[in-house]
C-alpha positions as CSV (number, residue, x, y, z in Angstrom):
1,M,-24.6,-9.9,26.2
2,T,-26.5,-11.5,23.2
3,K,-24.8,-14.5,21.8
4,K,-25.4,-15.4,18.2
5,I,-25.8,-19.0,17.0
6,L,-25.6,-19.7,13.3
7,I,-28.0,-22.4,12.1
8,L,-27.0,-24.3,8.9
9,P,-29.7,-26.9,8.1
10,G,-27.9,-28.3,5.1
11,D,-29.2,-31.1,2.9
12,G,-31.3,-34.3,3.1
13,I,-32.7,-34.8,6.6
14,G,-30.7,-31.8,7.8
15,P,-33.6,-29.3,7.9
16,E,-35.9,-31.8,9.6
17,I,-33.6,-32.6,12.5
18,I,-32.4,-29.0,12.9
19,A,-36.0,-28.0,13.3
20,Q,-36.2,-30.2,16.4
21,A,-33.1,-28.6,17.9
22,E,-34.6,-25.2,17.2
23,K,-37.6,-26.1,19.2
24,V,-35.3,-26.6,22.2
25,L,-33.6,-23.2,21.4
26,A,-37.0,-21.6,21.2
27,F,-37.8,-23.0,24.7
28,L,-34.6,-21.6,26.1
29,I,-35.2,-18.2,24.6
30,N,-38.9,-17.9,25.4
31,E,-39.2,-19.8,28.6
32,R,-35.8,-19.5,30.2
33,G,-34.9,-16.0,29.0
34,F,-31.6,-17.0,27.3
35,D,-30.2,-14.1,25.4
36,L,-29.6,-15.8,22.1
37,K,-29.9,-14.6,18.5
38,L,-30.4,-17.2,15.9
39,D,-29.2,-16.6,12.3
40,H,-29.4,-19.0,9.4
41,G,-27.1,-19.7,6.4
42,L,-26.4,-22.1,3.6
43,L,-23.8,-24.9,3.4
44,G,-23.5,-27.9,1.1
45,G,-25.8,-28.8,-1.7
46,C,-28.5,-26.3,-0.9
47,A,-25.9,-23.6,-1.1
48,L,-24.6,-24.9,-4.4
49,D,-28.2,-24.8,-5.8
50,A,-28.9,-21.4,-4.5
51,V,-25.7,-19.4,-5.1
52,G,-23.4,-21.8,-7.1
53,A,-20.9,-22.5,-4.3
54,P,-21.1,-25.1,-1.4
55,F,-19.6,-22.6,1.1
56,P,-20.7,-19.1,0.2
57,D,-18.8,-16.0,1.4
58,E,-21.9,-14.9,3.3
59,T,-21.9,-18.1,5.3
60,L,-18.2,-17.6,6.2
61,K,-19.0,-14.0,7.3
62,K,-21.8,-15.2,9.5
63,A,-19.8,-18.0,10.9
64,K,-17.0,-15.8,12.0
65,S,-19.4,-13.5,13.8
66,S,-21.1,-16.3,15.7
67,A,-20.4,-17.8,19.1
68,A,-21.2,-21.2,17.7
69,I,-22.7,-23.1,14.7
70,L,-25.3,-25.8,14.7
71,L,-25.2,-27.9,11.5
72,G,-27.6,-30.5,10.1
73,A,-25.9,-32.5,7.4
74,V,-24.6,-32.0,3.9
75,G,-24.4,-34.0,0.6
76,G,-26.4,-36.5,-1.3
77,P,-26.5,-38.3,-4.7
78,K,-28.1,-35.3,-6.3
79,W,-24.7,-33.6,-6.4
80,E,-22.4,-36.6,-7.1
81,S,-22.0,-35.6,-10.8
82,V,-20.9,-32.0,-10.2
83,E,-17.3,-30.9,-10.4
84,R,-15.4,-32.3,-7.5
85,S,-14.4,-28.8,-6.1
86,L,-18.1,-27.9,-6.0
87,R,-19.5,-30.9,-4.2
88,P,-21.3,-30.3,-0.9
89,E,-18.6,-32.1,1.1
90,R,-16.0,-29.6,-0.1
91,G,-18.1,-26.9,1.7
92,L,-18.0,-28.9,4.9
93,L,-14.2,-29.3,4.7
94,A,-13.8,-25.6,3.8
95,I,-15.7,-24.3,6.8
96,R,-13.7,-26.6,9.1
97,S,-10.5,-25.3,7.6
98,N,-11.4,-21.6,7.5
99,L,-12.5,-21.6,11.2
100,Q,-9.6,-23.9,12.2
101,L,-12.0,-26.4,13.8
102,Y,-9.2,-28.8,14.4
103,A,-10.6,-30.9,17.3
104,N,-13.6,-33.1,16.7
105,L,-15.1,-34.6,19.9
106,R,-17.4,-37.5,19.2
107,P,-18.9,-39.2,22.3
108,A,-20.1,-42.7,21.9
109,V,-22.4,-43.2,24.9
110,L,-24.9,-45.9,25.3
111,F,-28.1,-44.8,27.0
112,P,-29.1,-47.8,29.1
113,Q,-32.6,-47.8,27.6
114,L,-31.1,-48.6,24.3
115,A,-28.9,-51.5,25.3
116,M,-31.1,-53.9,23.4
117,A,-30.7,-51.8,20.2
118,S,-27.0,-52.4,20.0
119,T,-25.8,-55.2,17.7
120,L,-23.6,-56.5,20.5
121,K,-24.5,-58.4,23.6
122,E,-25.8,-56.1,26.4
123,E,-23.0,-57.1,28.8
124,V,-20.4,-56.0,26.2
125,V,-21.8,-52.5,25.7
126,S,-23.6,-51.7,29.0
127,N,-22.4,-48.4,30.5
128,L,-20.4,-47.7,27.4
129,D,-18.8,-44.2,27.4
130,I,-16.0,-43.5,24.9
131,M,-14.9,-40.1,23.7
132,F,-13.3,-39.9,20.3
133,V,-10.9,-37.0,19.7
134,R,-10.5,-36.8,16.0
135,E,-8.0,-34.4,14.3
136,L,-10.2,-32.6,11.8
137,T,-8.3,-30.1,9.7
138,G,-5.3,-32.1,8.5
139,G,-4.4,-35.5,7.2
140,I,-5.4,-37.2,4.0
141,Y,-8.6,-35.2,3.7
142,F,-6.7,-32.0,3.3
143,G,-3.2,-33.0,2.1
144,E,-1.8,-31.8,-1.2
145,P,-1.2,-32.9,-3.9
146,R,-4.4,-34.7,-4.6
147,G,-6.5,-35.4,-7.7
148,I,-7.0,-37.8,-10.6
149,R,-4.4,-37.9,-13.4
150,M,-3.7,-39.7,-16.6
151,L,-0.7,-42.0,-16.7
152,D,1.5,-42.6,-19.7
153,D,-0.1,-46.0,-20.3
154,G,-3.5,-44.3,-20.6
155,Q,-4.9,-45.3,-17.2
156,R,-6.3,-42.8,-14.8
157,Q,-4.8,-42.7,-11.3
158,G,-6.4,-41.2,-8.2
159,F,-4.0,-39.9,-5.5
160,N,-4.2,-38.3,-2.1
161,T,-1.5,-37.2,0.3
162,L,-1.4,-38.1,4.0
163,V,0.6,-35.4,5.8
164,Y,0.8,-34.2,9.4
165,S,3.1,-31.6,11.0
166,E,4.3,-31.8,14.5
167,S,2.2,-28.8,15.6
168,E,-1.0,-30.3,14.3
169,I,-0.3,-33.6,16.1
170,E,0.7,-31.8,19.3
171,R,-2.4,-29.7,19.6
172,I,-4.8,-32.6,19.1
173,A,-2.9,-34.7,21.5
174,R,-3.1,-32.0,24.2
175,T,-6.8,-31.8,23.6
176,A,-7.1,-35.5,24.1
177,F,-5.1,-35.4,27.3
178,E,-7.1,-32.5,28.7
179,V,-10.3,-34.3,27.9
180,A,-9.0,-37.5,29.6
181,S,-8.1,-35.5,32.7
182,K,-11.8,-34.8,33.2
183,R,-12.8,-38.4,32.6
184,Q,-11.1,-41.7,33.6
185,G,-7.6,-40.5,32.8
186,R,-6.8,-42.9,29.9
187,V,-5.8,-42.1,26.3
188,C,-5.5,-44.6,23.5
189,S,-3.7,-43.1,20.5
190,V,-4.6,-44.9,17.3
191,D,-2.3,-44.9,14.3
192,K,-0.7,-47.2,11.6
193,A,2.9,-46.4,12.6
194,N,4.2,-49.8,11.3
195,V,3.6,-48.8,7.7
196,L,2.8,-45.1,7.5
197,E,5.6,-42.6,8.2
198,A,3.1,-39.8,8.9
199,T,1.6,-41.8,11.8
200,E,5.1,-42.9,12.9
201,L,5.6,-39.2,13.6
202,W,2.2,-39.1,15.1
203,R,3.2,-41.7,17.7
204,E,6.5,-39.9,18.5
205,V,4.8,-36.6,19.1
206,V,2.0,-38.1,21.2
207,N,4.6,-39.7,23.4
208,S,6.4,-36.4,23.8
209,V,3.2,-34.6,24.8
210,A,2.4,-37.4,27.3
211,K,5.4,-36.3,29.4
212,D,3.4,-33.2,30.4
213,Y,0.5,-35.4,31.6
214,P,2.1,-37.9,34.0
215,D,-1.2,-38.8,35.6
216,I,-2.8,-39.8,32.3
217,E,-2.3,-43.5,31.2
218,L,-1.3,-43.7,27.5
219,Q,-1.4,-46.6,25.2
220,H,-0.9,-47.0,21.4
221,M,-2.9,-49.2,19.1
222,Y,-2.8,-49.8,15.4
223,V,-6.1,-48.9,13.7
224,D,-6.9,-52.4,12.5
225,N,-6.6,-53.7,16.0
226,A,-8.5,-50.8,17.4
227,A,-11.4,-51.6,15.1
228,M,-11.4,-55.2,16.3
229,Q,-11.1,-54.2,20.0
230,L,-14.1,-51.7,19.6
231,V,-16.2,-54.7,18.7
232,R,-14.6,-57.2,21.0
233,A,-14.3,-55.2,24.3
234,P,-15.3,-51.5,23.8
235,K,-15.4,-50.6,27.5
236,Q,-11.6,-50.9,27.6
237,F,-11.4,-47.4,26.0
238,D,-11.9,-44.0,27.7
239,V,-10.5,-41.4,25.2
240,I,-9.4,-42.4,21.7
241,V,-7.3,-39.8,19.8
242,T,-6.5,-40.4,16.2
243,T,-6.2,-38.9,12.7
244,N,-8.8,-37.4,10.5
245,M,-9.6,-40.5,8.4
246,F,-9.2,-43.1,11.2
247,G,-11.4,-41.0,13.5
248,D,-14.1,-40.7,10.8
249,I,-14.2,-44.5,10.3
250,L,-13.8,-45.6,13.9
251,S,-16.4,-43.3,15.4
252,D,-19.0,-44.4,12.8
253,L,-18.2,-48.0,13.7
254,A,-18.8,-47.1,17.4
255,S,-22.2,-45.7,16.5
256,M,-23.5,-49.2,16.2
257,L,-22.3,-50.1,19.7
258,T,-24.7,-47.4,20.9
259,G,-27.7,-48.7,19.0
260,S,-27.8,-46.1,16.1
261,I,-25.7,-43.5,14.5
262,G,-28.8,-41.3,15.0
263,M,-27.8,-41.0,18.7
264,L,-24.3,-39.7,18.3
265,P,-23.6,-35.9,18.5
266,S,-20.3,-34.2,17.8
267,A,-18.4,-31.0,18.5
268,S,-15.7,-29.5,16.3
269,L,-13.7,-26.9,18.3
270,A,-11.2,-24.2,17.6
271,N,-8.5,-23.0,20.0
272,D,-10.8,-20.1,21.3
273,G,-13.6,-22.5,22.2
274,N,-15.8,-21.5,19.3
275,G,-17.1,-24.5,17.5
276,M,-19.5,-26.2,15.1
277,Y,-21.9,-28.9,16.3
278,E,-23.5,-31.5,14.3
279,P,-24.8,-35.1,14.4
280,S,-22.3,-37.7,13.4
281,H,-24.6,-39.2,10.8
282,G,-25.0,-38.0,7.2
283,S,-27.8,-36.4,5.2
284,A,-29.7,-39.7,4.6
285,P,-31.5,-38.4,1.5
286,D,-33.3,-41.7,1.2
287,I,-35.5,-40.9,4.2
288,A,-35.6,-37.1,3.8
289,G,-39.1,-35.6,4.1
290,Q,-40.7,-38.7,5.6
291,N,-40.7,-37.6,9.3
292,I,-38.8,-40.7,10.4
293,A,-35.2,-39.4,11.0
294,N,-33.9,-39.5,14.5
295,P,-33.3,-36.0,15.8
296,L,-31.7,-37.0,19.1
297,A,-28.1,-36.7,17.9
298,T,-28.8,-33.2,16.8
299,I,-30.5,-32.2,20.1
300,L,-27.5,-33.8,21.9
301,S,-25.2,-31.8,19.6
302,L,-27.0,-28.6,20.8
303,S,-26.3,-29.8,24.4
304,M,-22.6,-30.0,23.5
305,L,-22.8,-26.5,22.0
306,L,-24.2,-25.1,25.3
307,R,-21.6,-27.0,27.3
308,Y,-18.4,-26.2,25.3
309,S,-19.1,-22.9,23.5
310,L,-21.6,-21.1,25.7
311,C,-20.4,-22.6,29.1
312,E,-24.0,-23.4,30.0
313,V,-23.3,-26.7,31.7
314,E,-26.4,-26.9,33.8
315,I,-28.9,-26.6,30.9
316,A,-26.7,-28.9,28.8
317,E,-27.1,-31.6,31.4
318,Q,-30.8,-30.9,31.6
319,I,-31.2,-31.5,27.9
320,E,-29.3,-34.8,28.2
321,R,-31.6,-35.8,31.1
322,A,-34.6,-34.9,28.9
323,V,-33.4,-37.2,26.2
324,S,-32.9,-40.0,28.7
325,R,-36.4,-39.4,30.1
326,V,-38.0,-39.6,26.7
327,L,-36.2,-42.9,26.0
328,S,-37.4,-44.2,29.4
329,E,-40.9,-43.3,28.5
330,G,-40.6,-45.6,25.5
331,F,-40.4,-43.0,22.7
332,R,-38.4,-44.4,19.7
333,T,-37.8,-43.3,16.2
334,K,-37.7,-46.0,13.5
335,D,-34.0,-46.6,13.7
336,I,-34.1,-47.5,17.4
337,H,-37.6,-48.9,17.6
338,S,-38.2,-52.3,19.2
339,D,-41.3,-54.3,20.2
340,G,-43.3,-52.7,22.9
341,M,-42.0,-49.2,22.3
342,N,-43.9,-46.2,21.0
343,C,-42.6,-45.5,17.4
344,V,-42.8,-41.8,16.8
345,G,-41.7,-39.4,14.0
346,T,-39.1,-36.8,13.9
347,N,-41.4,-34.0,14.9
348,E,-43.0,-36.0,17.7
349,M,-39.7,-36.9,19.2
350,G,-38.6,-33.2,19.2
351,D,-41.9,-32.3,20.9
352,A,-41.4,-35.0,23.5
353,V,-37.9,-33.8,24.4
354,V,-39.1,-30.2,24.8
355,K,-41.9,-31.4,27.1
356,A,-39.5,-33.5,29.1
357,L,-37.1,-30.5,29.4
358,A,-39.9,-28.2,30.6
359,S,-40.7,-30.7,33.4
360,I,-37.1,-31.0,34.4
361,V,-36.6,-27.2,34.5
362,N,-39.8,-26.7,36.4
């Protein structure tokens, strides 16, 4: 049965890095006989420019009929002056909400070849393998009321609402425990329960869910301490489950442990296993069109797509091995380059991964 994958290149470097993942998809279709149909759509600033909305109805229609979505990146300074409701990031939030992509999996894995690229000492980050499980459709990014209002004294005031229901917390907690059951069996729930009632409830619900997973070790940590511990001793963590905003911040922090945010993929999953896959970095408009962006996070996001939505675990592992082989051969984009390595562009890195994949498959 043909499976449809929706490609959303997006803005900035999005089209460039997506093009490299499409090279891998073309290899799978043409050389391995995968029965895949690729469709394309608009999301973010490019959609706003083309049709006047950051998340067009046509994109939603295509998304709902697809087995999975591969996204580049959205946003950029070009659209910072437009009405808030029309900004590219609103399109990203909307597609997550409409498809109920509530579970964001962000692995922070250090390829051993990049140990020297980390800002921390090699012994601190060697063999690093953390999975962030970020709640993605609730919390302060979606809470109402929100806005900017005028006060009686003439000042403007910005306000947002942090809100979580028990059911939202329970489902992301269960996802984290299930993920941990296939890893080292440890979950760290990150909150700010000492000052935020919403995360006080978060802690209570996570403790309740933990009773159904007696073999999983659970600990709690305040978000400020978690940030410090990620830098001090990151290998103490296995699975970190946390709120939308805390997960956004902490997973980006962890990117520097792995050498570059250009190496970090992500998966955003719904209950039915469908999902949207994207690199954890942004649109980086300052380097767009220069053939210097790192496409490996996007290619690794495709690997996650094959693993989680299409259940093609073997080829997912082969793509990961191809990325590792390319790094072992000394190929580096500018963000992870060091002396003695072969600095290549975005296109060349994509070609190298396809070549490595072909040799692994054969």
